[in-house]
Structure formats: structure tokens, C-alpha cells
C-alpha positions in Angstrom: -9.2 -18.1 25.2 -9.3 -15.1 22.9 -9.2 -11.5 23.7 -10.5 -8.7 21.5 -7.6 -6.5 22.2 -6.3 -4.9 19.0 -2.6 -4.4 18.3 -1.1 -1.0 19.0 0.8 0.2 15.9 2.9 3.3 16.1 2.5 4.9 12.6 5.6 7.0 13.2 7.8 4.0 14.0 10.6 3.4 11.4 9.8 -0.3 11.2 6.2 0.5 10.1 7.6 3.0 7.6 9.8 0.2 6.2 6.7 -2.0 5.7 5.0 0.9 3.9 8.0 1.4 1.7 8.0 -2.4 0.9 4.4 -2.2 -0.1 5.1 0.8 -2.4 8.1 -0.9 -4.0 6.1 -4.1 -4.6 3.4 -2.3 -6.4 5.5 0.0 -8.6 5.2 -1.3 -12.2 2.5 -3.8 -11.4 -0.5 -3.9 -13.7 -3.1 -4.9 -11.1 -5.5 -3.3 -8.6 -2.7 -3.2 -6.0 -1.1 0.2 -6.8 -4.4 2.0 -6.2 -5.2 -0.1 -3.1 -1.8 0.6 -1.5 -1.8 4.3 -2.5 -5.3 4.8 -1.1 -4.3 3.0 2.1 -1.1 5.0 2.6 -2.4 8.4 1.7 -4.2 9.1 5.0 -1.1 7.9 6.9 1.3 10.4 5.3 1.1 12.9 8.2 2.2 10.2 10.6 5.0 8.5 8.8 8.6 9.5 9.6 10.6 11.8 7.3 12.8 9.1 6.0 9.8 7.0 4.9 8.3 10.0 3.1 11.6 10.8 1.4 12.2 7.3 0.4 8.7 6.9 -1.1 9.1 10.1 -3.1 12.4 9.0 -4.5 11.2 5.4 -5.3 8.2 6.7 -7.2 10.1 9.5 -9.0 12.8 7.1 -10.1 10.6 4.1 -11.0 11.5 2.5 -14.3 7.9 1.7 -14.9 4.5 2.7 -13.5 2.4 0.0 -15.1 -0.6 0.8 -17.3 -1.9 4.3 -18.0 -4.4 4.2 -15.2 -1.5 3.1 -12.8 0.6 6.0 -14.0 -2.2 8.5 -13.1 -2.5 6.8 -9.6 1.3 7.1 -9.0 1.5 10.7 -10.2 -1.4 11.7 -7.9 0.2 9.9 -5.0 3.6 11.5 -5.8 1.8 14.9 -5.7 0.3 14.1 -2.3 3.7 13.0 -1.0 5.4 16.2 -2.2 2.7 18.3 -0.5 3.5 16.5 2.8 7.2 17.1 2.2 6.5 20.7 1.6 4.4 21.0 4.7 7.3 19.5 6.7 10.0 21.4 4.8 11.7 18.2 3.6 13.8 18.4 0.5 13.5 15.7 -2.2 16.1 13.0 -1.9 18.8 13.0 -4.6 
């Protein structure tokens, strides 16, 4: 017997933030469609993610040894700009 009840996910939960961080780290430097897909998925969630997740993503992207191809670089820099705007809105300093 199946129910149509959808899972309840708390976007501000730190465990969810860890999964988002893992997705970002997996995509950094990849030359596939995944960086854009993940950035597009995470962008609307930024206001709901905890401060630690936001700071970690900013640092990971800023310090990435590679961004992939030119189109991926543009995706990452746009996403980094969006993360920094959220950090500024929350008054979060960049991680060192």
C-alpha cells in the first residue's frame, strides 16, 4: 500500500546543508552539465540554508583549483556573486 505523502525536508537543517555542500564540491571542476544544474537548483534555496552552509559554499567556490570549461567558470562566478549577495544580506563575513 502506497501513500502519496511527500517527505518534509527542513531546508535550514544542517544535514541538508551538508548535502548541498557535497553537491557543490562534486561539481566543482567538472566539465558537464552538472555545475549549471546544481547551481540553478541551489540558488532559490540560498535564503533558507544555514549560515555555515552559505559560508562553506562561498569558500569552496572561491578557493576551487579549477572551474571546468569557460562556460562553467561563468556559471560558478555568477553563483558566487549570488552567494555573496546572500551573505551581505545576512551580514556574514567571508570565511578565511
